[in-house]
C-alpha positions in Angstrom: 4.9 69.5 15.5 4.5 66.1 17.3 6.1 63.0 15.7 2.7 61.4 15.4 1.5 64.4 13.3 4.6 64.3 11.2 4.0 60.6 10.4 0.4 61.2 9.6 1.1 64.1 7.3 3.9 62.1 5.5 1.4 59.2 4.9 -1.3 61.5 3.6 1.0 63.4 1.2 2.7 60.3 -0.1 -0.7 58.7 -0.8 -1.9 61.8 -2.6 1.3 61.9 -4.8 1.5 58.2 -5.6 -2.1 57.1 -5.6 -1.0 54.1 -3.4 -2.4 53.2 0.0 -0.1 53.7 3.0 0.1 50.5 5.1 2.3 51.7 8.1 5.1 54.0 9.2 8.1 51.9 9.9 10.6 54.6 10.7 10.8 58.2 12.0 14.0 60.2 12.6 14.7 63.8 13.3 17.2 65.1 10.6 18.7 68.5 9.7 16.0 69.2 7.1 13.1 68.2 9.4 12.1 64.6 9.6 13.0 61.4 7.8 9.9 59.1 7.6 9.8 55.6 6.2 6.4 54.6 4.9 5.3 51.1 3.7 3.0 51.5 0.7 0.7 48.9 -0.9 1.9 48.8 -4.6 0.0 45.7 -5.9 -2.9 44.0 -4.2 -3.0 40.2 -4.7 -4.9 37.1 -3.4 -3.9 35.9 -0.9 -2.9 39.1 1.0 0.5 37.5 1.8 1.3 37.9 -1.9 0.7 41.7 -1.9 3.6 43.7 -3.2 4.7 46.5 -0.8 7.2 49.3 -1.3 9.3 51.0 1.4 9.4 54.8 0.8 11.9 57.1 2.4 10.5 60.6 2.8 11.9 63.9 4.0 9.3 66.2 5.7 10.1 69.7 7.0 9.3 70.9 10.5 5.8 72.2 9.3 5.0 68.7 7.9 5.4 69.5 4.2 6.8 66.7 2.1 10.2 67.8 0.6 11.2 64.6 -1.1 10.6 60.9 -1.4 12.0 57.7 -3.0 11.3 54.0 -3.0 14.1 52.2 -1.3 12.8 48.6 -1.4 10.1 46.5 -3.0 9.0 43.2 -1.5 6.2 40.7 -1.0 4.2 41.0 2.2 5.2 37.5 3.2 8.9 38.1 2.8 10.9 37.8 6.0 13.7 40.3 6.2 16.5 40.2 8.7 17.3 43.7 10.0 21.0 42.8 10.1 21.0 42.1 6.3 19.6 45.6 5.4 
């Protein structure tokens, strides 16, 4: 399965399980169990959009694209600036 298909399947399955809207895939790595995919999900819509609350979800997807596990690893406002070195 192509990485782009893995990412798409992870977003679809996470949306179906959580009822949240997937915003973007921010990470994709090949791991022993299949794929590790990080998906940013819209948890709370606010006005203005910069106040939206997003969650970063770490998923494990097998080589056939089936979601094996997921967990939220971070919750933040869309406007928050994060330094990659601090994570």
